[in-house]
C-alpha positions as CSV (number, residue, x, y, z in Angstrom):
1,M,82.1,101.1,37.4
2,C,84.9,103.7,37.3
3,L,84.3,107.4,37.7
4,G,86.6,110.3,36.8
5,I,87.2,112.6,39.8
6,P,87.3,116.4,39.4
7,M,90.5,117.7,41.0
8,V,92.3,121.0,41.3
9,V,95.9,121.3,40.1
10,M,98.2,122.3,43.0
11,E,101.6,121.7,41.4
12,I,103.0,120.9,37.9
13,D,106.1,118.9,37.3
14,G,106.6,118.3,33.6
15,F,103.9,115.8,32.5
16,N,102.8,115.2,36.1
17,V,100.5,117.2,38.3
18,R,99.7,117.1,42.0
19,C,96.0,117.5,42.4
20,E,93.6,117.9,45.3
21,A,89.9,117.3,45.9
22,K,88.1,117.2,49.3
23,G,91.3,117.1,51.2
24,I,92.8,114.1,49.2
25,E,95.9,114.7,47.1
26,R,96.9,112.6,44.1
27,T,99.6,112.7,41.4
28,A,98.3,112.3,37.8
29,S,99.8,112.2,34.4
30,L,99.2,115.0,31.9
31,W,100.1,112.7,29.0
32,L,96.6,112.7,27.5
33,L,96.5,116.5,27.7
34,Q,100.0,117.2,26.5
35,H,98.7,119.7,23.8
36,E,96.6,121.6,26.4
37,Q,97.8,124.5,28.5
38,V,97.4,123.4,32.1
39,N,97.9,125.8,35.0
40,I,97.9,125.7,38.8
41,G,94.3,126.2,39.9
42,D,92.8,124.5,36.8
43,N,90.1,121.8,37.3
44,L,90.9,118.5,35.7
45,M,89.0,115.2,35.4
46,I,91.3,112.5,36.8
47,H,90.7,108.9,35.8
48,L,93.0,106.0,36.7
49,G,95.9,108.3,37.3
50,Y,95.5,110.3,34.1
51,A,94.1,113.8,33.5
52,T,91.5,113.2,30.8
53,Q,90.0,116.7,30.3
54,K,90.0,120.3,31.6
55,M,86.8,121.4,33.2
56,T,85.4,124.7,34.4
57,A,84.9,125.2,38.1
58,E,81.1,125.0,37.5
59,Q,81.4,121.6,35.8
60,A,83.6,120.3,38.6
61,Q,81.1,121.5,41.2
62,S,78.2,120.0,39.3
63,A,80.0,116.6,39.2
64,W,80.7,116.7,42.9
65,E,77.1,117.5,43.7
66,I,76.0,114.4,41.7
67,Y,78.7,112.2,43.4
68,D,77.7,113.5,46.8
69,E,74.0,112.8,46.1
70,M,74.9,109.3,44.9
71,L,76.9,108.6,48.1
72,T,74.1,109.9,50.4
73,S,71.5,107.8,48.6
74,F,73.6,104.6,48.7
75,D,72.0,101.9,50.9
76,P,74.4,98.9,51.3
77,Q,71.4,96.8,52.3
78,Q,69.8,97.1,48.8
79,T,70.8,94.7,46.1
80,S,70.0,94.9,42.4
């Protein structure tokens, strides 16, 4: 399963952005959002190196709360 990760735009260079989330930085392509206005400080959903959508800070926080809950409830001893 692949998940998109909410990240904050730190730097913009043409169609590439440098984003950060939880202390991790990544470069992502804005190609899929080329008709959107993206600014430093915006929250983007990053999936496989591409920004797929803009999000509000509340949406990004909600996604992180769900991801954190998933991680804390994960038990590697359980199998499905």
